[in-house]
C-alpha positions, 0 to 999 in steps of 0.5 A: 500499500502506498504511503500517500493513501495508507492512512486512516479514514476514521475522520471526526466530520463536522457537517454545515448546512445553512442558509445563503441569505443570512441576516447581516445584522446577525452575522457578527453574533452567528460568527461568535456563536459558531466559533465557540461551538467549532472550538468546543468540538475540536477541543473534545478530541485528543487524537481523533482528527476534526474537520469541517465540511461545506460546499463552499456556497455563498452564505452559511458555508462561507462564514462557517469556512472562514471561522474555521480557518481562523482557528486553525481547524481543517476545511474539506470543501465538498463540490456537487460538481466539477469546479468550472461547472460549480463556479457558473452558479456564483456572481459578483462578491459571492463568486470572489469568496468562492474563488478566495476560499478555493485557492487557499491552501488550508482548504482541501477541495474535493470535487464529486465526479458527474454520474457516469454517462452524463456531461456537462451540457446535461447539468447547466439547469433544471432537474439534473442540476439540482441532482448534482446539488442533492449529492452534497446534502447525501454527503452531509447527512451520510458522513457528518459525525455531528450537523451544524445548522445555521437555520431559522428554524422553519421546515419549509418542505424544500428538498435539499433546503436546510430543514430537509438536511436537518430532519434527514440527518437526525431521522435518517429518513428520505427527502421531505415532501412539501407536505412535510410534517412540522417538527415537534420539539421536546425539552425533556432530555430523558425522552431523546433516542440514546443512539440519535445523531446530534445537530447543533442548531444556531438560529440564523434569522434571514434577510427577509425577517427582523432580528430582535435581541436574543433571536441568535440562539443555540440548541442541540437537536436529537431524535426522540423516536420518530420522524420530526419528533426531536428534543431540544436540549440546552446542552450536549447530552451525555451519551453523545458525549460518551460516544465521542469519548469512546471513539477518541479513545479508540483512535489513541489506542489505534495510534499505539503498539498494541497488537502491532506485532500481530499478523493482519492480512490487508484485503486491498490491492493496489489497483482498489484505489482506482475503484475506490479511495473510501475503500482503500482508506477502509482497509487500513483501518480494518487491519488496525482493528483486526490487530487490536482484537486479536490483541484483546482476544489473546489477553481474554482468552488467556484470563479465561484459561487461567481460571479454568485452570485455577478451578480445576487446581483449587478442587483438586487441593481441596479434595486433597486436603479432604480426602487424602491427607489434611495437611495445611500445605493443601490449604494454603495452596487452596487460599492462594488459588482463590486470591490469585483468582480474585487478583486476576478477576480484578485486573480483567475486569479493569482492563476490559480485555474481553468487551474490547475484543468484542468491540474491535471485532465487531468494528473489523468485521463491519469494516471487512463487509463494508470494504467489499460493499464499497468495492462492488459498488452496491454500498450505498444501500447498505444499512450498516448503522441501522443494523447496529441500531436495531440490534442494540449493540451500540448500548453496549458498554464501549460499542456506542463509538462503532457507529461513528466509526462507520459513518466515516466510511459511508459509500457514495454511489458516485465515488467511482467510474469502474464498470460494476462488472469489473467491481462485481467480479473482484468482489466474488472472487476475492470475498464470496468465493474466499469467505465460503472456502474460509468458513468451510475450513474452520468449521471442519477443524472446529468440528474435528477438535470439538469431537476429540474433546468430547470424547476425552469428556465421555471417558472422564465421565465413564471413569466417575461412573465406573467409580461409583459402580465399583463402591456400590458392588465392590466396596469390600474389595476396593478396602484390600487394594492399597497405593502406598497408604492410601486404600482403594475406597478412598482413591475412588471417592477422591476420583469420583469427587475430582473428575465430575468437578473437572468435567464441570469446569470445562464445561463452564469454559466451553460455554464461555468460550462459545465453542458450540456457538462458534461452530454455528456460526462457522457453518451458517456463514459458510451456507451464507457465502456458498449460496451467494456464490451460486447466485452470483455464478447463475446471473448476468446483470451486474446490478442484479449481482450487486444486489446479491452482494449487498443482501449478503453483506447485510446477513453476514453483518447480522450474524457478526453482530448477533455473535457479539451480543451473545458473547457479551451477555455471556460475560455480562449476565444479569442476576437471577431474579428472586 
């Protein structure tokens, strides 16, 4: 991977929407308010890059860009069409401001290419040109981690207007109709959806109205569970701040050496950048998330194994003391093992290896799926974040930030001109066929290992059963059998206590490691990918093939999330009722 593109795509994005005709008498106050909000947002992150995204339109966009540059906040100017075509919409002072900002070295300009098969003559005016501007709105809705709206608060029902962007961002709904319902604001933070995105609303009077004292106000908007129903709050709710903090903590850990020595295999090739720069950057984040997941899994698995070993040894020392020899040494060993187990439990709880392993694994697998969705060209319809929300995984401690991370990788349909047929072929070979073979192989390996261990368990169970039978029918004979100072009866009773105990410890270990569930996951995932492989071989239309890949991605992601939630609940089992 080339150094020029081998960088994380995780950037905390502040999207900006607002009016072009902000009242001149309110500009100074809006500017000062916006400056404070942008500075506060930037200061919340120690490691995560932060940038402002605007379209450099007249009014709110220009004002926000200037404020961001004043405070040293990086700016990405996303032009909804090639620059020359975009400039045609500006005149006079607005055109001068546009050129000045476009030529500012501190502004990272990104021109969205025209849709495939479209030429500039087709986009001079009318619906075609409006469609290009709609892509900018789509960019803001999809990619912004927080939306700043310089908006008067009126819901106009106009597609692409500031109110449309705000409503769509908060609700994830389709563009408004002219009969769009009015927003209903609730002031109770307890009624907010704790997985909602946040819009920072700086009320901006328009030139057609009057400006009065106190008109410029700042409110924080989150969804209240339904389109058009919002919570209007005086400060950013804690659940949003916690989520952002977790995202920043991940960025900090991402830059450490944790897991850097572990082998993680990239999923991209050098040619992928020709298809999608977004996909290429996703791979960078996938590799690192995979390494962190593996590192925390290694620590967590070691802890589980130590717990199992110590439990087995505790049982052994207790039975030795109770049935073989009442030596103080055995009691000391028992107490030492108990204390050691308590210390390990405290360390494990504090470090949170298991939960971090699950969170990083969920992120890595979501990124893997997102990578191939983007590469296929069918990812714009993917509902990765929606699926995360529906499963409730974002409510788990340490998981809420994953939705923000995934937002940074949102694919846009217009980011590549590579033919769909070529993209589908690459994904079919490198993901669908590869994963089908992988899951089949892993299922076979784990099944064979599981069967061997189950055989050992059967022999241990049989030994315990035979011990009971021998006590029942051959008790007197056992008294005559000696090993050193131990008679056969004492030895059999000792083993009858030890073997079931070890069987129980092993069963608990298997349950905690979710080995049976892992077998099911390998089998289920293998079937999903094998079926998708056969479907892709049977169809010729690349659009239909993209649909097959999107469906596979959705099902595969659900399987990953179900696995993560199941494991999480295993570790965080609620107390029994009663």
